[in-house]
N, C-alpha and C positions, 0 to 999 in steps of 0.2 A: 518556697518550692513551686508555687503557682506561677510566680513571675519568672522563675528560672526556666520553666517549660514553655512560656508564652512564645518566645521567638521560634522554637521548633514547630509549635502548633500553627503559628501564623504562616511559616514557610510551607507546611504541608497543605494548608488551605490554598495558599497562593499558587502552588504548583498545579492544583486541580482546576483552577480557573481557566476558562477559555481565553484565547488571545483578545477577543472583543472586550471582555470585562476587565482584563488587565489594563488594556489601553484606556478604557473608560475611567477607571480609578485614577490612573496616573494623569491623564489629560485634565480631568475636571478638578482634581486636587490642585494641580499647578494653576489652573484658571481661577479657582477660588482664592488662593493665596495672593495672586497678582491683582485680580479685579476687585476684591472687596474694598481695599482702601480707596480705589478710584470711585467705586460705587457709593461708598459712604460719603466721601467729600462732595460728589456730584449731587446726591440727594439732600444733604444737610446744608451745604454752604453755597452751591450754585443754584439749586432749585428752591432751597429754603423749606424743605419738607420737615414739619415739626415732630416727627415720630421719634420715640425714644430709641436708644441704641439696640436694645434687645429685639425690637420689632424690625429694625433694619437687618439684623442678623437672621431673624426668622424668615423675612422675605427673601434674603439671599439663599437660605437653605431650601426654601420652596422652589426658587428658580433653578437651583442646581439639580434637584430631584427631577423636575420637569425636563430639563435639558438632557439629563442622562437617559430618561425614558424615550425622548424624541430621537436622540442620536443612536440609541440601541436599535430602534426600528429602522433608522437610516442604515446602520451597519448590516442589519439583516437583509435589507434590499441589495446592498452592494456585495453580499456574500452569495447571492443566488447565481445559478448557472447562467441565467439570462443576462445578468450584468457582466459577469466575468468574460463572456464570449464577445462582448462588444469591443469595437476599436477604441483607441484612445480618445478621439474627438467625440465619438458617440457616448463614451463614459462621461466626458466633461459636460455634454449637453444634458445627459440624464441627471447628473448632479445638480445642474442649474434648475431643472424642472422640479426636482425633489425639494430644493431649497425654497422655490416659489410656493410650492404646496405647503411646506411647513410654515412659511410666513403668513399665508392665508389663514391657516389654523390658529396661529398665534394672534393675528389681528382680530379675527371674528369670534374666537372661542376663548382663548386663554386670557387675553387682556380684559374683555368685559366681564368674564365669569370669575376670574381669580385675582388679577392684579388691581383692577380699578376699585373693587370694593375695599381692598386693604388700604389703598392710598386715600380713598375718600373718608375712611374711618378717622384719619388724622388731619383731614383738611386738604385743601388744594395747595399747589406749589405757590409759595409767596412771591417768588421771583419770576414767575411765568404767567402773568395775568393777561397779557396781550395775546389775542387769537393768532396773529401772525407769528409771534414768538413761539407759541405752543406748537404750531404747525412745523416750524423749523426744527424744534426739538424732537417732534414725533418722527420726522424724516431722518434726523440724525440717529434716533433709536433704531429705526428699521434698517438703516444702512449698517449700523453696528452689528445687528443680529444676522444680517445677510453675510457679512464678512466673517462672523463667528462660525456659522454653519458651513460656509464654503471653506474656511480655513481648517475646521475640524475634519471635513471630508478629505481635503488634500493631504493633511498630515496622516490621517488614517490609512489612505491608500498607499502612501509612501512607506509607512512603517510596516504595513502588511506585506507589501512587495519585498521589503528587506528581510522580514522574518521568514517568509516562505522561501526566499532565495537561499537563506542560510540553511533552512531545513532540508531543501532539496540537495544542497551540497553535502550535508551530513548523510542523507540517505544514499547519495551517489558514492560517498566514501565507504559507507557500510556495505553497500552492494559490491564495491570493488574488493573490499577486504574479504567478504564471503567468497567471491570468485577466486581470489588468491588462495584462500584456505582450501577450497575445493581442488584447486590445481595441486596444492601441496599434498593433499590426501591421495589424489590420483598418482602423483609421482612416487609417493612412498609405497604405494601398492604395486608398483611396477619394478621388476628386476631388470638387470642388464640384458637387453635384447640379444646382443651378440653371444652372451653366455648361453642363453636359452637355445638359440638356433644351433650353436656348436654342439650343445648337449643333445638336441634332437638328431642332428646328423650322426653323432657318435652312436646313439641308440640304434638308428636305422642301419648303420654299418655293421654293428655287432650282432644285429638280429639274424644275420645269415640268410636273408631273404624270406623271413617269416612274414606272410601276408598280413596277418592280424596286427603285428607290431608296426609294419610299414604303414598300414592304413591309420593306425592310431597316431603315429608320428606326423603323418600328412595332415590329419585333421587338426592336431594341436598347432602345427606350424601355420596352417591357413588361418586359424582363429587368432593366433598371435600377430600375424601380419595385418589383419583387419584391425585389431586392437591398437597397434602402433600407428597405423595409417589414419585412424580417426581421433587420436588423442588431441590433435590440434584443430579439429573441425567441430564446429558447433552442431551442424546438421548433416545428416546423411539420408540417402533414400531408404525407405522402409524395406525395399527388396534387398539392399545390401545388408541391413540389420538382420533380416530373416535368414539370409544365406549363411551369415556368420553364426547365428544362433543354431541353425541346423547342423553346422560343423561341430559346434560345441556339444549338441545332444548326441551326435553320432559317436563322439569320443566317449561320452558317458554310457552310451549303449554298449560299446565294446567292453567297458569296465563292468557294467552291471548285468549284461546279457539279457536273458528273458525276464529279468526283474523290472525292466523298463520298457515301456512302449510310448511312442509320441507321434503326434500328427500336427501338421501346420496347414492352416486354411486361410489364405489371404486373397481377397478378390483382386482382379487386375487393376481396378481403379485406385487401389491403395499403394501399388508398387512404387510409384514415383513421388509419393508424398514425402516431404522432408520431416525427419524425426531426429531427436537427440541420439547420438551414437552411444552404443553400449547401454541402452536402457532395458533391453529384454533380458540380458544376462542375470542381473540381480533377481528378477522375477523367476527365471528358470532355476537359478541356484536355490532360491527359497522353496520352490516346489520340490526340488531334489532332496533337500535336507529335511523338510517338515512334511512332505507329501506322503500319502499312503497310510497315515495313522488312522486306525479305526476301520480300515477296509482291507480286504484280502489282496495279495499281490496278483498281478504285477502293478507297479506304479504307472499310472497313465497320465501323460502331460499333453495338453491340447492348447495350441496357440491359434487364435482367430483374429483376423484384422478385416475391418470393413470401413470403407470411406463413404459416408452418407452426408450429402449436402456439402458443408465445409467442415465437418467434424470427422476425425479419424478415431474409430473405436478399436482398441486393442485389448484382448483378453488372454490371460495365461491362466489356465485351469488345470487342476490336478486332483486325482482321487484322494480322499482322506478328509478329515475334519480340520477346521481352522485351529491352529495353535497360536494364541496370542504371544507376542515376543516377551521374553523375560526382561524385567526392568534392569537397565544397565547393560543388557546384552547387545550384541551387534545386530541380531535379527536374522542373519544368514551367514553361511560359511564365508570365510575370506574377509570378513569385516566390512563388506559392502551391503548394508541392510536396506530394508524398505524405507526406513526413515531417511537414510542418506540419499536414496533415489528421489524421494519426495522433496527433500531440501534442494537437491540439484535442479529438479524441474521447476521448483518455485523460484529459483535464482534466474534461470534462463527463459522460463515461460510463465512469468508472473500473471496470475489471473486468467490464464489461457489453457488450463487443464483441470480435469477432475480425476481423483484417485479414490477408488472404492474397493472394498474387500467384502465378499459375500460367501456364505457356506450353506449349501443346500443339497439334499439328495446324495450325500457322500462325496460331493465335489466342493472344492474350495476354489473360488474364482477371484483373481485380482484383475481389475479393469482400469484402464486409463483412457480418458477421452481428451484428445487434443483439439482445441477450438482455434480455428484460423480465421481472423477477421477478414482476410482477403484470400483469393485463390492461392494455395500453397505453391511455392516455387518448385518447378519441376513436375507439377501435376500433369497427368496424361491429357492431351488435348482431345 
């Protein structure tokens, strides 16, 4: 049973490892398998080192552990923001300097403290008694390790670039899939516009000049035109969004009468700032559906927009206490909930917005802060 579960346990541990340690394990395993026979033949038959086999194995294990520790630090340096921002030739120069630094540590610390005592324990090399020959072999050893560290760094950078390239491709595909899914949801939530406008015209015709009905039809038609005009646009001016939301609230005011009061306060600096289309409607719908709970009528809705620095602060507040969404529910009427809005903003404004909900003094406030790295397109000069 233990052996049967070992592969699954190993795979779980392997998946949790970072890219650096996966690379280290694979690289140094291959290096050990390939280099040990050469190492053994070189020490035993070329240099004539009289150590038993198990000491040669031990020495190789010590070497591999040290190389793993050294190259792990090497990888840490190459993973820094400082290294990643360098140009290709600057990276190559940095790698050369790091290899020189490692070779100095190896020559002045590792060899005299670790390797030399082990070798001296079993005597000197029998086939390398001449000082000139020892010098040549020492230079060959240094050249070997320079090539080893340089080769390790080159392979590491190539494999990392390949892995990160594939990951970015997967993230791009996932983002595109989410975008398509969002488009499908939006399309499914829309009915045939010709049918709607025909229905509005019929209602207006049959109303016989009733001003209330005419105003209602006009408000609905204006909001539908805005909704259809913005479904293919990523950004709109905040003034357009507020004007359409005001039409939407006027329609609700006709329906609810004195049970609804609303006000909109947007400073002039915010009017031309670009925002996602139809982002206020889900917030207003949420206020209409869940607002007013725990407070006497009428339901009051307040929309505030302020452009401060390079941040746009938008708040939709309503009287009433906050009602957490029911698990599995849509969150608001019409199936377009707050979670759907947050998912949409995260798709088109990743890392550039804040979403928060607060409830205080019989008011529930939903706030969104849009952060613009540069001056938003269309801002008032």
